[in-house]
N, CA, C and O of each residue as an XYZ file, in Angstrom:
464
protein
N      74.930    -44.940   -103.379
C      75.954    -45.914   -103.617
C      76.716    -45.367   -105.017
O      76.155    -45.200   -106.100
N      77.840    -45.181   -104.780
C      78.567    -44.535   -106.029
C      79.464    -45.763   -106.620
O      79.991    -46.566   -105.850
N      79.586    -45.845   -107.855
C      80.264    -47.019   -108.441
C      81.334    -46.246   -109.433
O      81.026    -45.336   -110.202
N      82.535    -46.747   -109.270
C      83.624    -46.216   -110.213
C      84.281    -47.364   -110.856
O      84.716    -48.264   -110.139
N      84.404    -47.430   -112.214
C      84.962    -48.475   -113.010
C      86.339    -47.955   -113.346
O      86.558    -46.815   -113.757
N      87.288    -48.929   -113.128
C      88.813    -48.494   -113.576
C      89.066    -49.588   -114.498
O      88.714    -50.745   -114.265
N      89.760    -49.167   -115.685
C      90.209    -49.946   -116.765
C      91.630    -50.178   -116.691
O      92.232    -49.148   -116.993
N      92.357    -51.088   -116.419
C      93.637    -51.345   -116.286
C      94.081    -52.207   -117.389
O      94.290    -53.404   -117.192
N      94.234    -51.670   -118.518
C      94.595    -52.512   -119.620
C      93.473    -53.163   -120.431
O      93.756    -53.809   -121.441
N      92.228    -53.017   -120.028
C      91.157    -53.414   -120.679
C      90.201    -52.402   -121.050
O      89.914    -51.582   -120.177
N      89.632    -52.300   -122.229
C      88.761    -51.324   -122.612
C      87.219    -51.681   -122.623
O      86.804    -52.564   -123.374
N      86.442    -51.031   -121.841
C      84.957    -51.527   -121.767
C      84.319    -50.617   -122.780
O      84.651    -49.440   -122.920
N      83.402    -51.213   -123.467
C      82.316    -50.391   -124.340
C      81.147    -50.074   -123.370
O      81.031    -50.452   -122.204
N      80.328    -49.319   -124.081
C      79.152    -48.709   -123.385
C      78.254    -49.987   -122.746
O      77.924    -50.005   -121.560
N      77.940    -50.948   -123.610
C      77.447    -52.124   -123.211
C      77.850    -52.784   -122.046
O      77.109    -53.161   -121.138
N      79.165    -52.915   -122.125
C      79.861    -53.642   -120.797
C      79.827    -52.837   -119.571
O      79.607    -53.309   -118.456
N      80.066    -51.539   -119.838
C      79.824    -50.597   -118.578
C      78.525    -50.811   -117.946
O      78.419    -51.126   -116.761
N      77.465    -50.627   -118.792
C      76.131    -50.762   -118.416
C      75.841    -52.166   -117.717
O      75.164    -52.205   -116.690
N      76.359    -53.295   -118.287
C      76.218    -54.663   -117.617
C      76.876    -54.688   -116.236
O      76.349    -55.230   -115.264
N      78.022    -54.087   -116.210
C      78.754    -54.152   -114.793
C      77.977    -53.254   -113.944
O      77.758    -53.661   -112.803
N      77.539    -52.162   -114.264
C      76.886    -51.280   -113.245
C      75.499    -51.989   -112.777
O      75.175    -52.092   -111.594
N      74.803    -52.415   -113.764
C      73.454    -53.139   -113.389
C      73.904    -54.359   -112.462
O      73.302    -54.559   -111.407
N      74.898    -55.121   -112.836
C      75.125    -56.325   -111.950
C      75.492    -55.930   -110.529
O      74.987    -56.471   -109.545
N      76.393    -54.964   -110.471
C      76.565    -54.462   -109.032
C      75.450    -53.934   -108.259
O      75.303    -54.189   -107.063
N      74.577    -53.117   -109.014
C      73.508    -52.754   -108.309
C      72.600    -53.733   -108.010
O      72.053    -53.597   -106.916
N      72.279    -54.692   -108.674
C      71.492    -55.929   -108.381
C      72.119    -56.664   -107.182
O      71.401    -57.101   -106.283
N      73.462    -56.802   -107.167
C      74.049    -57.647   -106.239
C      74.099    -56.922   -104.756
O      73.860    -57.603   -103.759
N      74.388    -55.652   -104.655
C      74.428    -54.828   -103.525
C      73.303    -53.859   -103.213
O      73.441    -52.988   -102.353
N      72.210    -54.010   -103.901
C      71.132    -53.138   -103.680
C      70.612    -53.129   -102.208
O      70.431    -52.074   -101.601
N      70.413    -54.185   -101.741
C      69.992    -54.361   -100.227
C      70.856    -53.755    -99.177
O      70.408    -53.570    -98.046
N      72.149    -53.419    -99.521
C      73.242    -52.815    -98.695
C      73.395    -51.378    -98.980
O      74.331    -50.727    -98.514
N      72.358    -50.804    -99.850
C      72.677    -49.547   -100.344
C      72.919    -48.515    -99.374
O      73.685    -47.593    -99.656
N      72.260    -48.585    -98.094
C      72.469    -47.587    -97.226
C      73.745    -47.758    -96.422
O      74.253    -46.766    -95.899
N      74.240    -48.844    -96.306
C      75.631    -49.046    -95.916
C      76.701    -48.861    -96.759
O      77.799    -48.739    -96.216
N      76.636    -48.808    -98.026
C      77.811    -48.761    -98.957
C      77.929    -47.372    -99.346
O      76.991    -46.747    -99.842
N      79.111    -46.869    -99.117
C      79.617    -45.517    -99.529
C      79.996    -45.513   -101.088
O      79.569    -44.671   -101.879
N      80.769    -46.463   -101.387
C      81.566    -46.442   -102.723
C      81.842    -47.817   -103.117
O      82.050    -48.677   -102.262
N      81.856    -48.091   -104.447
C      82.377    -49.311   -104.899
C      83.172    -48.982   -106.080
O      82.756    -48.307   -107.021
N      84.414    -49.526   -105.977
C      85.338    -49.397   -107.152
C      85.683    -50.724   -107.725
O      86.285    -51.569   -107.062
N      85.327    -50.902   -108.884
C      85.457    -52.169   -109.693
C      86.697    -51.886   -110.776
O      86.669    -50.882   -111.488
N      87.664    -52.744   -110.834
C      88.613    -52.722   -111.811
C      88.966    -53.796   -112.534
O      88.957    -54.893   -111.976
N      89.319    -53.693   -113.823
C      89.481    -55.006   -114.797
C      90.857    -54.862   -115.195
O      91.385    -53.768   -115.394
N      91.498    -56.096   -115.321
C      92.855    -56.260   -115.699
C      92.911    -57.470   -116.627
O      92.192    -58.445   -116.411
N      93.766    -57.420   -117.668
C      93.854    -58.448   -118.553
C      95.348    -59.118   -118.072
O      96.423    -58.542   -118.240
N      95.198    -60.338   -117.495
C      96.292    -60.989   -116.879
C      97.227    -61.627   -117.856
O      98.407    -61.703   -117.515
N      96.833    -62.144   -119.144
C      97.262    -62.794   -120.151
C      97.883    -61.951   -121.271
O      98.813    -62.362   -121.965
N      97.328    -60.781   -121.399
C      97.580    -60.100   -122.587
C      97.312    -60.553   -123.940
O      96.182    -61.014   -124.105
N      97.961    -60.535   -124.786
C      97.397    -61.100   -126.058
C      97.425    -62.671   -126.433
O      97.016    -63.196   -127.469
N      98.094    -63.349   -125.168
C      97.932    -64.691   -125.237
C      96.660    -65.473   -125.209
O      96.617    -66.634   -125.617
N      95.491    -64.757   -124.667
C      94.273    -65.271   -124.497
C      94.087    -66.252   -123.440
O      94.989    -66.407   -122.616
N      93.001    -66.938   -123.373
C      92.790    -67.857   -122.289
C      91.964    -67.125   -121.089
O      91.503    -65.994   -121.245
N      91.829    -67.792   -119.996
C      91.224    -67.273   -118.820
C      92.186    -66.249   -118.207
O      93.115    -66.520   -117.446
N      91.810    -64.960   -118.673
C      92.853    -63.967   -118.146
C      92.398    -62.703   -117.744
O      93.147    -61.773   -117.446
N      91.114    -62.664   -117.734
C      90.549    -61.404   -117.258
C      90.217    -61.246   -115.866
O      89.488    -62.126   -115.407
N      90.568    -60.367   -115.121
C      90.362    -60.329   -113.673
C      89.494    -59.180   -113.352
O      89.559    -58.137   -114.002
N      88.664    -59.351   -112.341
C      87.763    -58.228   -111.866
C      88.050    -58.153   -110.446
O      88.011    -59.202   -109.804
N      88.337    -57.047   -109.857
C      88.448    -56.707   -108.586
C      87.574    -55.705   -108.001
O      87.509    -54.596   -108.530
N      86.871    -55.992   -106.925
C      86.034    -55.110   -106.195
C      86.480    -54.495   -104.907
O      86.863    -55.243   -104.008
N      86.464    -53.217   -104.740
C      86.669    -52.815   -103.300
C      85.498    -51.996   -102.894
O      85.134    -50.960   -103.450
N      84.886    -52.627   -101.757
C      83.529    -51.920   -101.445
C      83.813    -51.357   -100.179
O      84.163    -52.022    -99.204
N      83.630    -49.883   -100.199
C      83.756    -49.297    -98.882
C      82.341    -49.160    -98.077
O      81.356    -48.637    -98.597
N      82.349    -49.635    -96.883
C      81.306    -49.914    -95.992
C      81.288    -49.040    -94.805
O      82.326    -48.960    -94.147
N      80.270    -48.389    -94.453
C      80.152    -47.650    -93.214
C      80.129    -48.629    -92.107
O      79.383    -49.608    -92.123
N      80.935    -48.366    -91.161
C      80.916    -49.096    -89.989
C      81.882    -50.208    -89.895
O      82.055    -50.815    -88.839
N      82.504    -50.477    -90.968
C      83.395    -51.682    -90.932
C      84.493    -51.512    -91.929
O      84.481    -50.537    -92.680
N      85.384    -52.353    -91.973
C      86.532    -52.191    -92.849
C      86.011    -52.511    -94.312
O      84.942    -53.086    -94.520
N      86.942    -52.046    -95.376
C      86.529    -52.388    -96.763
C      86.600    -53.722    -97.106
O      87.391    -54.489    -96.556
N      85.780    -54.078    -98.031
C      85.636    -55.380    -98.572
C      86.319    -55.616    -99.862
O      86.011    -54.960   -100.858
N      87.291    -56.586    -99.885
C      88.049    -56.930   -101.266
C      87.668    -58.247   -101.835
O      87.679    -59.304   -101.204
N      87.316    -58.091   -103.131
C      86.992    -59.479   -103.623
C      87.649    -59.521   -105.071
O      87.755    -58.457   -105.681
N      88.051    -60.591   -105.591
C      88.517    -60.624   -106.983
C      87.976    -61.998   -107.663
O      87.770    -63.002   -106.981
N      87.791    -61.961   -108.888
C      87.552    -63.295   -109.635
C      88.020    -63.125   -111.068
O      88.184    -62.051   -111.647
N      88.190    -64.207   -111.498
C      88.732    -64.339   -112.921
C      87.807    -65.062   -113.887
O      87.139    -66.020   -113.495
N      87.754    -64.636   -115.112
C      87.054    -65.453   -116.146
C      87.445    -65.193   -117.473
O      88.263    -64.319   -117.761
N      86.839    -65.986   -118.359
C      87.188    -65.934   -119.758
C      86.781    -64.523   -120.391
O      87.593    -63.897   -121.073
N      85.525    -64.059   -120.145
C      85.024    -62.871   -120.449
C      84.833    -62.012   -119.464
O      84.765    -62.444   -118.313
N      84.710    -60.615   -119.735
C      84.538    -59.575   -118.841
C      83.320    -59.703   -117.868
O      83.350    -59.497   -116.654
N      82.276    -60.067   -118.596
C      80.744    -60.330   -117.999
C      81.014    -61.443   -116.933
O      80.583    -61.274   -115.793
N      81.658    -62.489   -117.234
C      81.692    -63.653   -116.339
C      82.366    -63.340   -115.116
O      81.940    -63.692   -114.016
N      83.530    -62.607   -115.318
C      84.442    -62.165   -114.096
C      83.573    -61.230   -113.348
O      83.429    -61.450   -112.146
N      82.962    -60.200   -113.894
C      82.128    -59.256   -113.104
C      81.000    -59.753   -112.374
O      80.672    -59.314   -111.272
N      80.319    -60.802   -113.079
C      79.128    -61.282   -112.357
C      79.643    -62.283   -111.183
O      79.015    -62.311   -110.124
N      80.635    -62.995   -111.347
C      81.160    -63.730   -110.124
C      81.663    -63.042   -109.133
O      81.482    -63.498   -108.004
N      82.279    -62.011   -109.259
C      82.925    -60.991   -108.442
C      81.683    -60.328   -107.657
O      81.721    -60.211   -106.432
N      80.808    -59.988   -108.264
C      79.682    -59.178   -107.561
C      78.917    -60.269   -106.777
O      78.474    -59.940   -105.677
N      78.723    -61.461   -107.194
C      78.108    -62.454   -106.334
C      79.008    -62.827   -105.273
O      78.418    -62.979   -104.203
N      80.211    -63.017   -105.233
C      80.998    -63.143   -104.128
C      80.933    -62.025   -103.236
O      80.714    -62.215   -102.039
N      81.094    -60.945   -103.677
C      81.127    -59.746   -102.697
C      79.723    -59.489   -101.846
O      79.640    -59.195   -100.654
N      78.806    -59.654   -102.653
C      77.339    -59.679   -101.934
C      77.351    -60.751   -100.944
O      76.892    -60.413    -99.853
N      77.764    -61.975   -101.041
C      77.729    -62.952   -100.090
C      78.747    -62.650    -98.998
O      78.409    -62.846    -97.831
N      79.884    -62.219    -99.258
C      80.835    -61.936    -98.290
C      80.382    -60.726    -97.514
O      80.772    -60.732    -96.347
N      79.695    -59.751    -97.855
C      79.143    -58.707    -97.209
C      77.925    -58.968    -96.377
O      77.699    -58.412    -95.302
N      77.239    -59.765    -96.896
C      76.025    -60.347    -96.027
C      76.542    -60.965    -94.779
O      76.067    -60.689    -93.677
N      77.548    -61.831    -94.963
C      78.302    -62.785    -93.883
C      78.776    -61.671    -92.996
O      78.478    -61.802    -91.808
N      79.431    -60.638    -93.324
C      80.308    -59.744    -92.569
C      79.253    -59.044    -91.696
O      79.435    -58.931    -90.484
N      78.145    -58.571    -92.309
C      77.279    -57.655    -91.449
C      76.333    -58.556    -90.566
O      75.704    -58.086    -89.618
N      76.274    -59.898    -90.944
C      75.389    -60.756    -89.959
C      76.463    -61.066    -88.758
O      76.019    -61.150    -87.613
N      77.729    -61.222    -88.970
C      78.750    -61.436    -87.820
C      78.773    -60.073    -86.960
O      78.815    -60.174    -85.734
N      78.750    -58.983    -87.480
C      78.809    -57.823    -86.903
C      77.490    -57.550    -85.959
O      77.590    -57.083    -84.824
N      76.303    -57.886    -86.545
C      75.058    -57.808    -85.811
C      75.028    -58.904    -84.423
O      74.463    -58.682    -83.352
N      75.720    -59.990    -84.762
C      75.744    -60.901    -83.661
C      76.730    -60.684    -82.586
O      76.777    -61.441    -81.615
N      77.590    -59.580    -82.742
C      78.612    -59.133    -81.762
C      80.003    -59.527    -82.065
O      80.937    -59.159    -81.352
N      80.158    -60.272    -83.114
C      81.443    -60.641    -83.526
C      82.107    -59.666    -84.533
O      81.440    -59.329    -85.511
N      83.262    -59.225    -84.388
C      83.946    -58.269    -85.213
C      84.706    -59.021    -86.397
O      85.851    -59.424    -86.191
N      84.151    -59.198    -87.510
C      84.649    -59.724    -88.878
C      85.587    -61.007    -88.313
O      86.652    -61.256    -88.879
N      85.190    -61.695    -87.320
C      85.900    -63.011    -87.071
C      87.229    -62.746    -86.397
O      87.975    -63.703    -86.189
N      87.566    -61.588    -86.058
C      88.853    -61.249    -85.369
C      88.629    -61.569    -83.849
O      89.613    -61.874    -83.175
N      87.477    -61.520    -83.318
C      87.387    -61.599    -81.971
C      87.838    -62.959    -81.433
O      88.415    -63.072    -80.352
N      87.554    -63.959    -82.221
C      87.680    -65.359    -81.778
C      89.414    -65.562    -81.925
O      89.906    -66.421    -81.192
N      90.207    -64.906    -82.717
C      91.546    -65.065    -82.822
C      92.110    -64.141    -81.546
O      93.078    -64.610    -80.948
N      91.687    -63.131    -81.186
C      92.156    -62.315    -80.161
C      91.933    -63.017    -78.815
O      92.784    -62.910    -77.932
N      90.849    -63.711    -78.638
C      90.648    -64.314    -77.303
C      91.539    -65.573    -77.302
O      91.860    -65.992    -76.190
N      91.907    -66.121    -78.201
C      92.878    -67.337    -78.158
C      94.371    -66.886    -77.888
O      95.147    -67.571    -77.222
N      94.693    -65.719    -78.440
C      95.945    -65.338    -78.433
C      96.113    -64.619    -76.923
O      97.133    -64.695    -76.238
N      95.092    -64.025    -76.619
C      95.212    -63.145    -75.180
C      95.000    -63.880    -74.031
O      95.023    -63.292    -72.950
N      94.794    -65.080    -74.086
C      94.470    -65.898    -72.793
C      95.012    -65.229    -71.529
O      94.837    -65.754    -70.429
């Protein structure tokens, strides 16, 4: 599993980079054989005004299904990264469970209603 961190107007120091990598490894470790690549990007939405303005976005490229896109906001980079990793892990688990049960990411139900 490869992790790429993109800084979009936000500078991460080495401690923050290590925290983000550890958090992502912890959240996605059980899916390691299915995940090809994780791209995590951070953006400061408010600039110098402050407030809850740090956004974390994940793009998880998974073998056998479409990419998973998740975002979260927080006051600090660590809060946004932890929330985004937790959301991404839950969403990926749910998606893979649906895939194993024969449903395709929830699109099968929509297609059957429209295609009567």
